[in-house]
N, C-alpha and C positions, 0 to 999 in steps of 0.2 A: 614418624607415625602419625602425629597431629597433621602434617601437610596432607597425607593420604586421606584422612578423614574430612578435612576441610574441602580437598578437591572432589571428593565423592558427593559431599553435601551440596557444592556448588552445581555439580553435573546434573543431580537431582532436583534442583531448585526450580520452580515453575517461574516462567518469563512473565513479568508484570508489563502489560501493555497499556498505554495511553496514546493511541495513535489518532492521527488526523489525515483526512484527504485534502490537499492543497491543489490549488490551480493558480495560473497566472492572474493578477488582477484584471487584465483586459479580457479574460475568459468570461462570458456572460453566465456561465453556470454557477448557480448559488445553492442548489440542492439537488440530490438525486436519491433514489431508492437503493437499499442493500442490492436488489436485484440488478439495477443498471449499473453499479460497480463490479457486480460478479460478471455482467456481459462484457465490460471493458476488459477485465482481467482475462477472460476467455477469448478475447478477440472477436466476440460477436458483434460488438459495436466498434467499428473502426474510424468513424468520423463523428465530429461534433455537429450540432444542428446547423451551423454555418457551412458545412461541407469540409472543413480542414480536418486533416488526418490526426486521430488521436495518439500521442506519444505518451506511453506510460514510463515513468521513471521511478524504478523500484530497487530495493535492496536484492541482494543476491537470494535466490530461493532457499538456500540452506541457512540463512540467517533467522534468529529467533523472530524478529518482526514479521518476516514473510512467512515463517511457518504458521504464526498466529493468523495472518490475513488468509492463508490457504484454507486453514480449518474453520475459521470464523466466517469469511465471507463467501468462499468458493464451496464450502461444505465437503471438502475432499481430504483424503490422507495426504500427508506431506508429499509421498512419492508420486500419487496421482496428480497433485497439483503442479509439482515441479515438471512433469511430463507436458501438462498443458501449457504452462508458462513458456517452456522451452519450444514447443510447437509454434506458439505465437510469436516468440522473438525471432524464430527462423523464417518469418514471412508467410507462414501457412494461411493467415487469415486476413491479411490486408492491414492489421494493426501493427503498431510499432512499440516495442519494450527495449528499453535500454537498463541494463543492470549496473547498478553503481554500489560503492561500499559503505556510504556514510550518508546520514540525514543531511549533512551540510551540501554534499553533492547533489542530492535530489533537490533541496530548496534552491540551490543556484541554478539548476537546470530548469526548473519550473518558473523561477523569476526572469529567465531569459527566453522563454519560448511561451507564447499564448496558446499553443496547442498541447502543451504539456500538462499532465497530471501526476501527482506523486502520493505517497503514503508515508508519513513521517511521525516521529515521536512529537507530540504536542509542545515539549520544551525546545523543540528545533525551529518553531515556526518563528519567521521574521516579518516585518512590515512589508517586505516585497512579494508575499504570496497572500492568496486568499483561501480562507477554510471553507470547505464545502459541507453543508449539512447532509447527514445521512439519515434517512427516514424521518425527516424534520427535527433531528436532534443534533446539537453540537457537542464536541467533546466535553466531558464533565457533566453533561446531562444525564439524569437518572435514565437508564436503559439505553445508554449510547452503545451501539454495538461493537465498536473498536475498542472497547475498554474491557480489561479482564485479565485473565491468567491463562496460560497453557502450559503443557508440559514439555 
């Protein structure tokens, strides 16, 4: 009986998010607006300023981090966001999305590709990537948009 209540509590608990947008250190991007990040996720921006194609490396859309990003950044329901990301990942916009299962895989992919951008838990960041400011804020700054809780 206790296991049932523990499982029910865990399912109802909110996901705590401390996320960061990362790029390869050779990528000149140091900051972007929340709107720019949204355009990347929606496939509306498919190239960097140097003309190289953007490669988004993200968690599966069903994962808690991506559900948080869909709601916070894209302003969509999870189902709407999954549909948009699925469309982009199937080449409908010119942008490229690669879905992986862990922060470590995202960091490794971004470390190895100057055109890649990812969103990871801040505690997964290594020296091989660079954190991008969002709306002139770093993770843990007051008002940073990729920090919070979601259901």
